[in-house]
Backbone as a printed PyTorch tensor [residue, N CA C, xyz], in Angstrom:
tensor([[[  1.0380,  -1.0260,   0.1980],
         [  0.0070,  -0.1790,   0.1180],
         [  0.7190,   1.3060,  -0.1320]],

        [[  1.9410,   1.3470,   0.9520],
         [  2.8690,   2.3220,   1.0750],
         [  3.4340,   2.6180,  -0.2120]],

        [[  3.8110,   1.8160,  -1.2180],
         [  4.6510,   1.7370,  -2.3060],
         [  3.8070,   2.2230,  -3.4130]],

        [[  2.3810,   2.0290,  -3.2890],
         [  1.3400,   2.2170,  -4.4680],
         [  1.4190,   3.7860,  -4.2140]],

        [[  1.1210,   4.3700,  -2.8420],
         [  1.0140,   5.7880,  -2.6110],
         [  2.3740,   6.6250,  -3.1300]],

        [[  3.3460,   5.9700,  -2.9160],
         [  4.8250,   6.6300,  -3.2700],
         [  4.3770,   6.7150,  -4.8790]],

        [[  4.0840,   5.6330,  -5.5890],
         [  4.1860,   5.6310,  -6.8200],
         [  3.2790,   6.6010,  -7.3600]],

        [[  2.2270,   6.7690,  -6.8830],
         [  1.2180,   7.5600,  -7.2710],
         [  1.8480,   9.0470,  -7.2140]],

        [[  2.2890,   9.4710,  -5.7410],
         [  2.9510,  10.6860,  -5.5320],
         [  4.0800,  11.1270,  -6.4950]],

        [[  4.8520,   9.9900,  -6.7950],
         [  5.9490,  10.2150,  -7.9390],
         [  5.4680,  10.6120,  -9.3380]],

        [[  4.3310,  10.0620,  -9.6330],
         [  3.6640,  10.2410, -10.8120],
         [  2.9700,  11.7150, -11.0900]],

        [[  2.1250,  12.2060,  -9.8970],
         [  1.8670,  13.4000,  -9.7400],
         [  2.6990,  14.2930, -10.0110]],

        [[  4.2280,  14.3500,  -9.2560],
         [  5.2880,  15.3530,  -9.1090],
         [  5.8250,  15.4290, -10.6360]],

        [[  5.9170,  14.0980, -11.2090],
         [  6.5530,  14.3260, -12.8620],
         [  5.6680,  15.0780, -13.7870]],

        [[  4.3310,  14.7990, -13.3910],
         [  3.2720,  15.7740, -14.2940],
         [  3.3120,  17.0690, -14.0660]],

        [[  3.5070,  17.5250, -12.7800],
         [  3.4890,  18.8710, -12.5200],
         [  5.1280,  19.6250, -12.9240]],

        [[  5.9350,  18.6720, -12.9640],
         [  7.1120,  19.3720, -13.2990],
         [  7.2800,  19.5820, -14.7490]],

        [[  6.2720,  18.4730, -15.6180],
         [  6.5100,  18.4540, -17.1720],
         [  5.3430,  19.8910, -17.3750]],

        [[  4.5630,  20.1680, -16.5910],
         [  3.5070,  21.2540, -16.8630],
         [  4.1580,  22.6550, -16.9620]],

        [[  4.9890,  22.5530, -15.7440],
         [  5.8090,  23.7710, -15.2340],
         [  6.8220,  23.6940, -16.5230]],

        [[  7.4420,  22.8620, -16.7700],
         [  8.6180,  23.0040, -18.0860],
         [  7.7590,  23.7930, -19.5480]],

        [[  6.7050,  22.9300, -19.6080],
         [  5.8570,  23.2980, -20.8320],
         [  5.5610,  25.0880, -20.7080]],

        [[  4.9630,  25.1470, -19.5530],
         [  4.5600,  26.6670, -19.2870],
         [  5.5800,  27.6140, -19.2180]],

        [[  6.8700,  27.5470, -19.0890],
         [  7.9120,  28.4250, -19.1520],
         [  8.2610,  28.2770, -20.4360]],

        [[  8.0920,  27.4610, -21.5070],
         [  8.5630,  27.4440, -22.6250],
         [  7.6560,  28.7010, -23.7200]],

        [[  6.6490,  29.0440, -23.0040],
         [  5.7710,  29.9690, -23.6610],
         [  6.2650,  31.3250, -23.2630]],

        [[  6.6830,  32.6560, -24.0430],
         [  6.8830,  33.8940, -23.9350],
         [  6.0540,  34.6390, -23.2440]],

        [[  5.7800,  35.2240, -22.2470],
         [  5.2430,  36.0110, -21.3720],
         [  3.9560,  36.7420, -22.5650]],

        [[  4.6040,  37.3600, -23.6210],
         [  4.0990,  38.0300, -24.5910],
         [  3.0460,  37.0270, -25.4770]],

        [[  3.2870,  36.0160, -25.4080],
         [  2.0610,  34.7710, -25.9300],
         [  1.3130,  34.1400, -25.2150]],

        [[  1.6530,  34.4410, -23.7140],
         [  0.9550,  33.6630, -22.8760],
         [ -0.4630,  34.2900, -22.8290]],

        [[ -1.6060,  33.2480, -22.3310],
         [ -2.8200,  33.8730, -22.3430],
         [ -3.5290,  33.8330, -20.9230]],

        [[ -2.6050,  33.5180, -19.9550],
         [ -2.7230,  33.3080, -18.5900],
         [ -2.3080,  34.7610, -17.8420]],

        [[ -3.3190,  35.7960, -18.3000],
         [ -3.1960,  37.1870, -17.9390],
         [ -2.6780,  37.4400, -16.4480]],

        [[ -3.2890,  36.7200, -15.6140],
         [ -3.2850,  36.6960, -14.2370],
         [ -1.7070,  36.4000, -13.8620]],

        [[ -1.1640,  35.1940, -14.3970],
         [  0.2790,  34.9610, -14.5520],
         [  1.3310,  35.9400, -15.0920]],

        [[  0.8080,  36.1130, -16.1960],
         [  1.9850,  37.4380, -16.9700],
         [  2.1650,  38.6360, -15.7220]],

        [[  0.8230,  39.0930, -15.3590],
         [  0.6400,  40.2310, -14.5540],
         [  1.7940,  40.1320, -13.1710]],

        [[  1.3930,  39.0200, -12.7480],
         [  2.2320,  38.6630, -11.4000],
         [  3.5140,  38.2420, -11.6900]],

        [[  4.1960,  37.8910, -12.9320],
         [  5.6540,  37.7440, -13.5980],
         [  6.2330,  39.1760, -13.8260]],

        [[  5.6400,  39.7080, -14.2630],
         [  6.0390,  41.3430, -14.6720],
         [  6.1000,  42.6690, -13.3240]],

        [[  5.3060,  41.5740, -12.1280],
         [  4.7540,  42.7510, -10.9010],
         [  4.0810,  43.8140, -11.2000]],

        [[  3.2830,  43.7100, -12.4750],
         [  2.4400,  44.6440, -12.5230],
         [  1.5220,  45.3770, -11.6030]],

        [[  1.4840,  46.5620, -11.4920],
         [  0.4800,  47.1780, -10.3680],
         [ -0.6060,  47.1060, -11.1780]],

        [[ -1.7330,  47.0620, -10.2050],
         [ -3.2910,  47.2440, -11.1590],
         [ -3.5740,  48.3040, -12.0440]],

        [[ -2.7000,  49.5640, -12.0170],
         [ -3.0240,  50.8980, -12.6640],
         [ -2.2580,  50.6980, -13.8990]],

        [[ -1.0710,  49.9250, -13.9540],
         [ -0.0370,  49.8850, -14.7450],
         [ -0.1560,  49.2440, -16.1930]],

        [[  0.5480,  49.4550, -17.1000],
         [  0.3320,  48.8240, -18.3150],
         [  1.4660,  48.5330, -18.9330]],

        [[  1.3510,  46.8840, -19.4270],
         [  2.6740,  46.3480, -20.0650],
         [  2.3610,  46.3690, -21.6120]],

        [[  3.6500,  46.6950, -22.1420],
         [  3.5650,  46.8050, -23.6480],
         [  4.9050,  46.1950, -24.4150]],

        [[  4.2280,  44.6950, -24.7150],
         [  5.3910,  43.8210, -25.3720],
         [  5.5720,  44.3540, -26.7270]],

        [[  6.9980,  44.3800, -27.1320],
         [  7.2630,  44.6830, -28.1800],
         [  8.1370,  43.8490, -29.0000]],

        [[  8.3470,  43.9310, -30.3920],
         [  8.7370,  42.5790, -30.9990],
         [ 10.1750,  42.8620, -31.1450]],

        [[ 11.1860,  43.7450, -30.7830],
         [ 12.3010,  43.9540, -30.9270],
         [ 12.9360,  44.7860, -30.1880]],

        [[ 13.1870,  44.7040, -28.8280],
         [ 13.6790,  45.8920, -28.2130],
         [ 15.2330,  45.0050, -27.3700]],

        [[ 16.1230,  45.1210, -28.3050],
         [ 17.4260,  44.3750, -27.9080],
         [ 18.2110,  45.2360, -27.3510]],

        [[ 18.4770,  46.2630, -26.7470],
         [ 19.2670,  47.1040, -26.1020],
         [ 18.9090,  47.9640, -25.3160]],

        [[ 19.7030,  48.8810, -24.7940],
         [ 19.3110,  49.7780, -23.6820],
         [ 18.8520,  51.0710, -24.6770]],

        [[ 19.2980,  51.0970, -25.7560],
         [ 19.0930,  52.4180, -26.7550],
         [ 17.6870,  52.2320, -27.2600]],

        [[ 17.4130,  51.1720, -27.3110],
         [ 15.6820,  50.7410, -27.7600],
         [ 14.7880,  50.9810, -26.9150]],

        [[ 15.2010,  50.7070, -25.3900],
         [ 14.3060,  51.0430, -24.6680],
         [ 14.5480,  52.3700, -24.5740]],

        [[ 15.1420,  53.0700, -24.3810],
         [ 15.3060,  54.6510, -24.2050],
         [ 14.2580,  55.1620, -25.4160]],

        [[ 14.5670,  54.6670, -26.4330],
         [ 13.6840,  55.4260, -27.6320],
         [ 12.2010,  54.9870, -27.6350]],

        [[ 11.9080,  53.9660, -27.0170],
         [ 10.4920,  53.7890, -26.7700],
         [ 10.1450,  54.5080, -25.3820]],

        [[ 10.7520,  54.5020, -24.2270],
         [ 10.4540,  55.4540, -23.2280],
         [ 10.1870,  56.7110, -23.4640]],

        [[ 10.8520,  57.5120, -24.4770],
         [ 10.9210,  58.8830, -24.9830],
         [  9.3740,  58.7810, -25.6220]],

        [[  9.0660,  58.2330, -26.1970],
         [  7.7430,  58.2500, -26.8380],
         [  6.6110,  57.9810, -26.0270]],

        [[  6.7130,  57.1950, -24.9060],
         [  5.5810,  56.6620, -24.0760],
         [  5.6210,  57.6920, -23.1090]],

        [[  6.5690,  58.6510, -22.6720],
         [  6.5480,  59.6030, -21.6070],
         [  5.9770,  60.7280, -22.2690]],

        [[  5.5970,  60.8840, -23.6710],
         [  4.8260,  62.2050, -24.3330],
         [  3.2740,  61.5350, -24.4690]],

        [[  3.0070,  60.3670, -23.7740],
         [  1.2690,  60.2100, -23.4090],
         [  0.8510,  60.7490, -22.3360]],

        [[  0.1110,  61.5240, -22.4440],
         [ -0.7640,  62.2500, -21.1380],
         [ -1.0210,  61.2630, -20.3150]],

        [[ -0.1870,  61.9310, -18.8830],
         [ -0.5300,  61.0360, -17.6810],
         [  0.6250,  60.1570, -17.2000]],

        [[  1.3660,  59.7140, -18.1910],
         [  2.6030,  58.6450, -18.1060],
         [  3.6570,  59.4340, -17.2560]],

        [[  4.2790,  58.7070, -15.9440],
         [  4.9180,  59.2500, -15.1480],
         [  6.1880,  58.4460, -15.0400]],

        [[  5.9710,  57.3160, -15.4160],
         [  7.0360,  56.2430, -15.3200],
         [  6.9570,  55.3450, -16.3430]],

        [[  8.2430,  54.9900, -16.9190],
         [  8.5410,  53.9300, -17.8400],
         [  9.5890,  53.0920, -17.2880]],

        [[  9.4770,  51.6780, -17.2800],
         [ 10.4910,  50.7700, -17.0090],
         [ 10.4730,  49.6340, -18.1970]],

        [[ 11.5320,  49.3420, -18.4320],
         [ 11.6640,  48.3140, -19.5470],
         [ 12.6290,  47.1750, -19.2570]],

        [[ 12.2720,  45.8730, -19.6900],
         [ 13.2620,  44.8930, -19.5210],
         [ 13.4300,  44.1750, -21.0010]],

        [[ 14.6360,  44.4980, -21.5080],
         [ 14.8850,  44.0000, -22.5870],
         [ 15.0560,  42.7670, -23.0730]],

        [[ 15.1500,  41.9180, -21.6330],
         [ 15.4600,  40.3780, -22.1190],
         [ 13.9070,  39.8590, -22.5960]],

        [[ 12.9980,  40.3370, -22.4050],
         [ 11.7190,  39.8830, -22.4600],
         [ 10.5330,  40.8500, -23.4310]],

        [[ 11.5530,  42.0200, -23.9760],
         [ 10.9000,  42.9650, -24.9170],
         [  9.6420,  43.6330, -24.1640]],

        [[  9.7350,  43.9950, -23.1240],
         [  8.6890,  44.6330, -22.5200],
         [  8.7380,  45.9490, -22.0250]],

        [[  7.7260,  46.9910, -22.0580],
         [  7.9990,  48.3620, -21.2550],
         [  6.5060,  48.5340, -20.3640]],

        [[  6.8820,  48.7210, -19.4950],
         [  5.6840,  49.0460, -18.3300],
         [  5.7730,  50.3700, -17.6790]],

        [[  4.2490,  50.7130, -18.3010],
         [  3.8870,  52.0520, -18.1650],
         [  3.4110,  52.4560, -16.6210]],

        [[  3.6650,  53.2000, -16.1180],
         [  2.8490,  54.0050, -14.9420],
         [  2.3840,  55.0350, -14.7420]],

        [[  0.9570,  55.2940, -14.6170],
         [  0.1080,  56.3850, -14.8570],
         [  0.3830,  57.3960, -13.2570]],

        [[ -0.4580,  58.5690, -13.7830],
         [ -0.2610,  59.5650, -12.3580],
         [ -1.3810,  58.8270, -11.5940]],

        [[ -0.8240,  59.1010, -10.2770],
         [ -2.2540,  58.5590,  -9.5570],
         [ -3.6400,  58.8760,  -9.8710]],

        [[ -4.6110,  58.0700,  -9.4890],
         [ -5.9230,  58.0800, -10.2670],
         [ -6.3490,  58.4040, -11.5520]],

        [[ -5.0890,  58.1710, -12.3030],
         [ -5.6800,  58.6060, -13.8900],
         [ -5.2840,  56.9140, -14.7860]],

        [[ -6.2660,  56.9560, -15.6250],
         [ -6.1410,  55.6610, -16.5000],
         [ -5.5550,  56.3430, -17.6090]],

        [[ -4.4520,  55.2810, -18.4680],
         [ -3.9210,  55.9320, -19.4380],
         [ -4.6870,  55.3920, -20.6190]],

        [[ -4.8050,  55.8590, -21.9540],
         [ -5.5400,  55.7680, -23.0930],
         [ -4.3880,  54.4770, -23.5700]],

        [[ -5.1660,  53.6470, -23.8900],
         [ -4.0150,  52.1960, -24.3570],
         [ -4.2060,  52.4320, -25.9530]],

        [[ -4.9800,  53.1110, -26.9040],
         [ -4.8040,  53.3430, -28.2790],
         [ -3.6870,  54.5570, -28.1760]],

        [[ -3.4780,  55.4700, -27.2230],
         [ -2.5160,  56.5360, -27.4210],
         [ -0.8840,  55.8360, -26.8310]],

        [[ -1.0350,  54.8770, -26.0980],
         [  0.3970,  54.2420, -25.7270],
         [  0.7300,  53.4710, -26.9520]],

        [[ -0.2650,  52.5220, -27.7170],
         [ -0.0370,  51.6970, -28.8110],
         [  0.9630,  52.7390, -29.8490]],

        [[  0.3490,  53.7170, -29.9980],
         [  0.3810,  54.8870, -31.2010],
         [  1.9330,  55.3020, -30.4980]],

        [[  2.2440,  55.4500, -29.4150],
         [  3.5380,  55.7600, -29.0170],
         [  4.5730,  54.9730, -29.3200]],

        [[  4.3020,  53.5810, -28.7450],
         [  5.0320,  52.7000, -29.1250],
         [  5.3730,  52.2800, -30.7570]],

        [[  4.5550,  52.5120, -31.4060],
         [  4.6310,  52.4640, -32.7610],
         [  5.4930,  53.4220, -33.4000]],

        [[  5.1290,  54.5560, -32.8670],
         [  5.8920,  55.7850, -33.3310],
         [  7.4130,  55.5900, -32.9130]],

        [[  7.7730,  54.8900, -32.1430],
         [  9.2890,  54.7660, -31.7860],
         [  9.9510,  54.2080, -32.7180]],

        [[  9.3420,  53.1670, -33.4280],
         [  9.7920,  52.4270, -34.5900],
         [ 10.0460,  50.9420, -34.1890]],

        [[  9.7800,  50.8760, -32.5810],
         [  9.7830,  49.3040, -32.2240],
         [  8.3810,  48.9860, -32.0700]],

        [[  7.9110,  48.0800, -32.7250],
         [  6.6980,  47.9120, -32.8650],
         [  5.8180,  47.3200, -31.6780]],

        [[  4.5740,  47.2620, -31.2000],
         [  4.3410,  46.7400, -30.2360],
         [  3.5810,  45.4780, -30.9190]],

        [[  3.3660,  44.2750, -29.9180],
         [  2.7010,  43.1200, -30.4460],
         [  1.5190,  42.9100, -29.3920]],

        [[  1.6250,  43.2710, -28.0550],
         [  0.6540,  43.1080, -27.0830],
         [  0.3680,  44.1490, -26.3080]],

        [[ -0.5120,  44.5490, -25.6110],
         [ -0.5660,  45.6000, -24.4200],
         [ -1.5730,  45.2260, -23.4200]],

        [[ -1.2350,  44.9360, -22.1890],
         [ -2.0590,  44.5890, -21.2380],
         [ -2.1650,  45.5320, -20.1240]],

        [[ -3.2230,  45.9610, -20.1310],
         [ -3.4410,  47.0420, -18.7960],
         [ -4.8480,  46.9450, -18.2880]],

        [[ -5.1880,  47.9610, -17.4290],
         [ -6.1340,  48.0310, -16.8320],
         [ -7.6190,  47.7270, -17.5280]],

        [[ -7.4470,  48.5520, -18.6220],
         [ -8.8850,  48.4520, -19.7260],
         [ -8.9250,  46.8490, -20.5550]],

        [[ -7.9460,  46.0820, -20.1100],
         [ -8.1990,  44.9760, -21.1900],
         [ -6.5530,  44.6560, -22.0730]],

        [[ -7.2010,  43.8330, -22.9790],
         [ -5.6670,  43.6140, -23.7240],
         [ -5.9940,  44.0670, -25.0580]],

        [[ -4.8490,  44.5140, -25.6260],
         [ -4.7420,  44.7790, -27.1880],
         [ -3.8310,  43.8220, -27.8420]],

        [[ -4.0180,  43.3240, -28.9600],
         [ -3.0050,  42.4150, -29.4850],
         [ -2.7620,  42.9280, -31.1200]],

        [[ -1.4100,  42.9050, -31.6690],
         [ -1.7000,  42.9290, -33.1450],
         [ -1.9260,  41.9030, -33.9220]],

        [[ -2.0880,  42.0340, -35.3740],
         [ -2.6770,  41.0210, -36.0070],
         [ -1.5380,  40.2990, -36.0620]],

        [[ -1.4910,  39.0590, -36.9640],
         [ -0.4970,  38.1010, -37.0410],
         [  0.1420,  38.8020, -37.9710]],

        [[  0.1280,  39.6130, -39.3160],
         [  1.1050,  40.4980, -40.1230],
         [  2.1400,  41.2790, -39.2580]],

        [[  1.1060,  42.2890, -38.5710],
         [  2.0880,  43.0420, -37.7260],
         [  2.7340,  42.6570, -36.7220]],

        [[  2.5120,  41.1760, -36.0810],
         [  3.5270,  40.5260, -35.6460],
         [  4.9350,  40.3290, -36.0420]],

        [[  4.4430,  39.6770, -37.1750],
         [  5.7470,  39.2540, -37.8370],
         [  6.7080,  40.6110, -38.3750]],

        [[  6.0840,  41.4880, -38.7130],
         [  6.7490,  42.7480, -38.9830],
         [  7.5750,  43.3530, -37.5590]],

        [[  6.8550,  43.2480, -36.7200],
         [  7.4010,  43.6720, -35.3160],
         [  8.6010,  43.0890, -34.9640]],

        [[  8.6220,  41.6070, -35.2080],
         [  9.7990,  40.8980, -34.8350],
         [ 10.9390,  40.6420, -35.5290]],

        [[ 10.8440,  41.3890, -36.9680],
         [ 12.0720,  41.9450, -37.5900],
         [ 12.8550,  42.5710, -36.9810]],

        [[ 14.2100,  42.3070, -36.7730],
         [ 15.3010,  43.0160, -36.4890],
         [ 15.4750,  44.2050, -37.0480]],

        [[ 15.4030,  45.6550, -36.2430],
         [ 15.4890,  46.9280, -36.7460],
         [ 17.0680,  47.2690, -36.9450]],

        [[ 17.2920,  48.2170, -37.9350],
         [ 18.4900,  48.4470, -37.8600],
         [ 18.9510,  49.9820, -37.2230]],

        [[ 19.8190,  50.0070, -36.4050],
         [ 19.9630,  51.2090, -35.7570],
         [ 20.6550,  52.1720, -36.6720]],

        [[ 21.5310,  51.6870, -37.6050],
         [ 22.2430,  52.6110, -38.5510],
         [ 21.1220,  53.2560, -40.1380]],

        [[ 19.9050,  52.5460, -39.9040],
         [ 19.1560,  53.0320, -40.9250],
         [ 18.6700,  54.4130, -40.4090]],

        [[ 19.1660,  55.2400, -40.1720],
         [ 18.3480,  56.5800, -39.8680],
         [ 18.3830,  57.7880, -41.1090]],

        [[ 17.1730,  58.3290, -41.2140],
         [ 17.1810,  59.1240, -42.4050],
         [ 17.0990,  60.5380, -41.8480]],

        [[ 18.2290,  61.2640, -42.4220],
         [ 18.3310,  62.8230, -42.1510],
         [ 17.6850,  63.5460, -43.0930]],

        [[ 16.9230,  64.6780, -42.6480],
         [ 16.1320,  65.5090, -43.4590],
         [ 16.8020,  66.8590, -42.9720]],

        [[ 16.1090,  67.6460, -44.2350],
         [ 16.7590,  69.0360, -43.9380],
         [ 17.2950,  69.5170, -44.9120]]])
């Protein structure tokens, strides 16, 4: 009887480990478990996370942050280049416009793929996702004037 209980316990543990490993393989930007994503990002209730396709360096993070600070009500932007996300904090008692945040991210040249905020979730369509994941070239700067 004891060995049967041990075998069942081991089976349950193996299944749990396999499930955890599969869940870890899914990037946060692709996860449909919003509560888990919010917890992993340490997202405060009023904050908005914007996943982008290719934020590969500190300059990219600064570039998107500059555009996001231009949105009315934004007081803080923090980025994680390892997982291609910018997290935006609004002024106290103010809700940010998700369309304005999306447009600001897009204007940075680092294209958004998913936005998670107090008002819900916005996602790029499949063609826009593919375009966003293309590596952008820092040297491709247009000089006008």
